[in-house]
C-alpha positions in Angstrom: 27.6 10.9 4.5 30.0 9.1 6.8 30.5 5.3 6.9 28.8 5.3 10.3 25.8 7.1 8.9 25.6 4.7 6.0 25.8 1.7 8.3 23.0 3.2 10.5 20.8 3.8 7.5 21.2 0.2 6.3 20.5 -1.1 9.8 17.3 1.1 10.2 16.1 0.1 6.7 16.7 -3.6 7.5 14.7 -3.3 10.8 11.9 -1.5 9.0 11.9 -4.2 6.2 11.5 -6.9 8.9 8.7 -5.0 10.6 6.9 -4.5 7.3 7.3 -8.2 6.5 5.7 -9.2 9.7 2.8 -6.7 9.4 1.9 -8.2 6.0 0.7 -11.3 7.9 -1.5 -9.3 10.2 -4.4 -8.5 7.9 -8.1 -7.9 8.5 -11.3 -8.3 6.5 -13.4 -5.2 6.5 -17.2 -5.2 6.7 -19.0 -4.4 3.5 -15.9 -5.3 1.5 -15.5 -8.7 -0.2 -13.5 -11.0 2.1 -10.5 -11.3 -0.3 -9.8 -7.6 0.1 -7.7 -7.3 3.2 -6.4 -4.4 5.3 -2.8 -4.5 6.6 -0.4 -1.8 7.9 2.7 -3.0 6.1 3.1 0.4 4.3 3.7 2.1 7.6 7.4 1.1 8.1 8.1 2.1 4.5 6.5 5.5 5.2 8.7 5.9 8.3 11.7 5.0 6.2 10.9 7.5 3.4 10.7 10.3 6.0 13.8 9.3 8.0 16.1 7.9 5.3 14.7 9.2 2.0 12.2 8.2 -0.7 14.6 5.6 -2.3 14.8 3.8 1.0 11.0 3.8 1.3 10.7 2.1 -2.1 13.5 -0.4 -1.2 11.6 -1.3 1.9 8.5 -1.9 -0.2 10.5 -4.1 -2.5 12.2 -6.2 0.1 9.1 -6.8 2.2 7.3 -8.1 -0.9 10.2 -10.3 -2.0 10.3 -11.8 1.5 6.6 -12.4 1.3 6.7 -14.2 -2.0 7.2 -17.7 -0.7 4.3 -17.3 1.7 1.8 -15.7 -0.7 -0.9 -17.5 -2.6 -1.2 -15.2 -5.6 1.8 -16.4 -7.6 3.4 -13.0 -7.0 0.4 -10.9 -8.4 -0.6 -9.6 -4.9 3.0 -8.8 -4.1 3.5 -7.0 -7.4 0.4 -4.9 -6.8 1.4 -4.2 -3.2 4.8 -3.1 -4.3 3.6 -0.8 -7.1 0.9 0.9 -5.0 3.0 1.1 -1.9 5.9 2.6 -3.9 3.7 5.3 -5.4 2.6 6.1 -1.8 6.0 6.4 -0.2 7.8 7.9 -3.2 5.4 10.8 -3.6 5.4 11.4 0.2 9.2 11.3 0.4 9.7 13.6 -2.6 7.4 16.3 -1.2 8.9 16.0 2.2 12.5 16.2 0.8 11.8 19.6 -0.7 10.9 21.2 2.6 11.4 19.0 5.7 8.6 20.0 8.1 5.6 18.3 9.7 3.3 20.2 7.3 5.1 19.0 4.2 5.2 15.4 5.6 1.4 15.6 6.1 0.7 17.0 2.6 3.2 14.7 0.9 1.7 11.6 2.5 -1.9 12.7 1.8 -1.0 13.3 -1.8 0.8 9.9 -1.9 -2.3 8.2 -0.5 -4.6 9.9 -3.1 -2.3 8.9 -6.0 -2.0 5.3 -4.6 -5.8 5.1 -4.6 -6.0 6.4 -8.1 -3.3 4.1 -9.5 -5.1 1.1 -7.8 -7.9 1.5 -10.4 -6.0 0.7 -13.6 -3.7 -1.7 -11.6 -6.6 -3.8 -10.4 -8.6 -3.5 -13.6 -5.9 -4.4 -16.1 -3.5 -6.5 -14.1 -4.6 -7.9 -10.8 -8.1 -9.2 -11.4 -7.4 -10.6 -14.9 -4.4 -12.4 -13.4 -6.6 -13.9 -10.6 -9.1 -15.0 -13.3 -6.3 -16.9 -15.1 -4.5 -18.2 -12.0 -7.5 -19.5 -10.1 -9.9 -20.2 -13.0 -12.4 -17.9 -11.4 -14.6 -16.2 -14.0 -14.8 -12.5 -13.8 -18.6 -12.9 -13.3 -17.8 -14.8 -10.1 -15.5 -12.1 -8.8 -18.0 -9.4 -9.6 -20.7 -11.5 -8.0 -18.9 -11.2 -4.6 -19.3 -7.4 -5.0 -22.8 -7.6 -6.3 -23.8 -9.5 -3.1 -22.9 -6.4 -1.2 -23.6 -3.7 -3.8 -26.7 -5.0 -5.6 -27.6 -2.9 -8.6 -24.8 -0.3 -7.9 -22.4 -2.7 -9.6 -24.0 -1.7 -12.9 -24.1 2.0 -12.4 -23.0 4.4 -13.9 -20.8 2.8 -16.7 -22.5 -0.5 -17.2 -19.0 -2.1 -16.6 -19.6 -4.1 -13.4 -15.9 -4.6 -12.5 -15.0 -1.0 -13.1 -17.9 0.2 -11.0 -17.0 -2.2 -8.2 -13.4 -1.0 -8.2 -14.5 2.7 -8.2 -17.1 2.2 -5.4 -15.1 -0.2 -3.2 -11.4 -0.6 -4.0 -10.4 3.0 -4.6 -12.0 4.3 -1.4 -10.6 1.3 0.5 -7.1 2.0 -0.8 -7.4 5.6 0.1 -8.6 4.9 3.6 -5.8 2.4 4.0 -3.3 5.1 3.0 -4.9 7.6 5.3 -4.7 5.2 8.2 -1.0 4.7 7.6 -0.5 8.5 7.4 -2.4 9.0 10.7 -0.4 6.4 12.6 2.9 7.5 11.1 2.4 11.1 12.2 1.5 9.9 15.7 4.6 7.6 16.2 7.2 9.3 14.1 8.4 11.8 16.7 8.7 9.2 19.5 10.6 6.9 17.1 12.7 9.7 15.7 15.7 9.2 18.0 16.0 5.6 16.9 15.5 6.4 13.2 17.9 9.3 13.2 20.5 8.2 15.8 
């Protein structure tokens, strides 16, 4: 790689980091989901980066955007840590699959696999780290957190395992995370080609 190419890669990565950082502030509540679960598209620039620059760049973009967001977050870094871990799984898997055979088909299958694995990893991540951390940080009892889900889910929160939090995560958070990933995949595939001259200049 020439020095010019390295400089271009760094410039593109910096631009994508900035876009991802801004997108973290544009978040939406989703009907039938507790209001503290938000949707944003900040994984999209990292996915563009992983396809145009490589999977390592995709992970770096995830890291930088969350470090930049830390002073503005309200979760004492827990939300940023979760966002980084899940987002890194997403873009790393997508990038590794794409790197083996660079085609639109491999990009599609790689990003779909990344979205699925991100959703699966969100289950232990939320259950063992994020929600217990929120319970400690905000003094909000787990029963109160589960109650927000129960207000929507009713008795489903206690089926099939009897563990209300686990059921809530399986029924709501995992599908939500998957849909979030799929949305990023769809947008990425739509805009990647038009942006390709800029990303690969």
